[in-house]
KOLSENU-230797 format. One line per field, with one value per residue (C-alpha): residue number from 1; x, y, z. Coordinates in steps of 0.2 Angstrom, whole numbers, plus 5000, padded with zeros to 4 digits. Each point is the difference from the previous one (the first is absolute). Example, Ala and Ser with C-alpha at 12.3 -4.5 7.8 and 13.67 -1.06 7.14 Angstrom:
! residues 2
resi = c(1/2)
px = c(5062/5006)
py = c(4978/5017)
pz = c(5039/4997)
! end
This chain:
! residues 201
resi = c(1/2/3/4/5/6/7/8/9/10/11/12/13/14/15/16/17/18/19/20/21/22/23/24/25/26/27/28/29/30/31/32/33/34/35/36/37/38/39/40/41/42/43/44/45/46/47/48/49/50/51/52/53/54/55/56/57/58/59/60/61/62/63/64/65/66/67/68/69/70/71/72/73/74/75/76/77/78/79/80/81/82/83/84/85/86/87/88/89/90/91/92/93/94/95/96/97/98/99/100/101/102/103/104/105/106/107/108/109/110/111/112/113/114/115/116/117/118/119/120/121/122/123/124/125/126/127/128/129/130/131/132/133/134/135/136/137/138/139/140/141/142/143/144/145/146/147/148/149/150/151/152/153/154/155/156/157/158/159/160/161/162/163/164/165/166/167/168/169/170/171/172/173/174/175/176/177/178/179/180/181/182/183/184/185/186/187/188/189/190/191/192/193/194/195/196/197/198/199/200/201)
px = c(4991/5019/5004/4987/5000/5020/4995/4987/5011/5016/4989/4991/5015/5008/4989/5000/4983/5000/4988/5015/5000/4983/4994/5013/4994/4986/4998/5011/4990/4985/5007/5005/4980/4994/5013/4993/4983/5003/5009/4983/4993/5014/5008/4993/4996/5010/5017/5010/5015/5006/5004/5003/4984/4988/5004/4993/4991/5006/4994/5008/5016/5001/4991/5016/5011/4990/5003/5021/4999/4990/5010/5016/4992/4994/5016/5012/4995/4989/5005/5018/4998/4986/5014/5012/4989/4996/5019/5005/4985/5011/5015/4994/4990/5022/4996/5016/5006/4983/5000/5019/4999/4985/5008/5016/4989/5000/4986/4996/4996/4981/4991/4994/4981/4993/5012/5004/5017/4999/5019/5011/5002/4981/4996/5016/4993/4981/5008/5010/4984/4990/5014/5001/4979/5004/5011/4989/4985/5012/5005/4983/4995/5012/5000/4981/5000/5000/5012/4990/4991/5005/5013/5015/4990/4993/5014/5008/4987/5000/5018/5000/4986/5010/5014/4990/4994/5018/5007/4987/5003/5019/4999/4988/5015/5014/4992/4993/5019/5006/4989/5002/5020/4998/4989/5015/5011/4987/5001/5019/5002/4987/5007/5017/4996/4991/5016/5007/4989/5000/5021/4999/4985)
py = c(4867/5005/4981/4992/5009/4995/4984/4998/5006/4988/4984/5004/5004/4988/4988/5007/5010/5016/5009/5000/5018/5005/4993/5006/5017/4998/4995/5016/5013/4992/5001/5018/5003/4992/5010/5016/4999/4994/5015/5012/4990/5002/5014/5018/5011/5016/5006/4993/5009/5016/5010/5017/4999/4987/4984/4981/4992/4986/4986/5009/5000/4980/4998/5007/4991/4983/5005/5002/4983/4993/5007/4991/4983/5003/5007/4992/4983/4991/5001/4999/4986/4992/5003/4991/4983/4999/5001/4985/4989/5003/4996/4985/4994/5002/5017/5009/5006/5008/5009/5005/5008/5011/5003/5007/5010/4988/5007/4979/4996/5004/5002/4981/5000/5007/5014/5013/5005/5017/5007/5008/5017/5003/4995/5009/5019/4993/5002/5017/5008/4993/5007/5016/5000/4996/5012/5014/4994/4998/5019/5005/4996/5003/5019/5003/4988/5010/4997/5002/4983/4982/5008/4989/4983/5006/5003/4986/4987/5007/4998/4983/4996/5007/4989/4986/5004/5000/4988/4988/5006/4999/4982/4994/5005/4995/4983/5000/5006/4985/4988/5003/5000/4982/4994/5007/4988/4986/5000/5001/4987/4990/5003/4994/4984/5000/5004/4985/4988/5004/4998/4983/4992)
pz = c(5049/4991/5005/4995/4982/4997/5009/4983/4991/5003/5002/4982/4993/5005/4993/4984/5001/4992/5010/5018/4994/4996/5018/5008/4993/5003/5017/5005/4991/5009/5015/4999/4992/5017/5010/4989/5005/5018/5003/4997/5014/5011/4998/5002/4984/5007/4999/5018/4994/5008/4981/4998/4988/4996/5004/4990/5006/5012/4987/4986/5010/5004/4981/4995/5010/4995/4979/5006/5005/4985/4990/5008/4997/4984/4991/5010/5010/4992/4981/5006/5009/4988/4987/5012/5000/4984/4993/5016/4992/4986/5003/5005/4986/4992/4989/5009/4982/4996/5018/5002/4982/5006/5014/4992/4983/4988/4988/4994/5017/5006/5017/5005/4994/5016/5006/4999/5004/5011/4996/5013/4993/4996/5022/5004/4990/5007/5015/4996/4997/5018/5007/4991/5004/5020/5001/4993/5009/5018/4999/4992/5018/5011/4994/5006/5018/5014/5012/5016/5007/4996/4986/5003/5001/4986/4989/5008/4994/4986/4994/5007/4988/4986/5002/5001/4983/4995/5006/4994/4983/5003/5005/4987/4984/5012/5000/4983/4994/5013/4990/4980/5005/5007/4987/4988/5010/4999/4984/4996/5010/4990/4987/5002/5006/4983/4992/5011/4996/4982/5000/5008/4990)
! end
């Protein structure tokens, strides 16, 4: 479903439809709701993790993991992709000067209609909040785990899951900041061509 949502956003936004992000986010949320409902049909209503105190039901633990990945899509993946696609459409229309002003902090420049500018510093702040909370939750769980049975396997899988979550966040931020720099570079090149044409004419 994630790939389908990204494709919908790309398809609609590249054609100038302002509903690309809304459609993609709706698809992701509906998929999450479907998985949430399916967890009640498949997973047991009792805890399966061996803790020193009462464990949460298996479905609740799955839903928590689902929320993590939903947060990555709604905060880091879809808004940044939508913004970059929208800027590329504006660049194709020759609006390099306004886009460059927007990306360099010009107060007189505003995002194109239908686009929201996800600031890199804001995304990094959100990522830091997720990191602190997830580390707290992880170590809180580790302190309550019993060291018998499949302890090593369970801890290893938990750490892999957490690592994948962090990699997804960092990958989205790295891609987004790189795309913004490439767009700035393209704006500068287009500005130089415009000046060269003006001097020749």
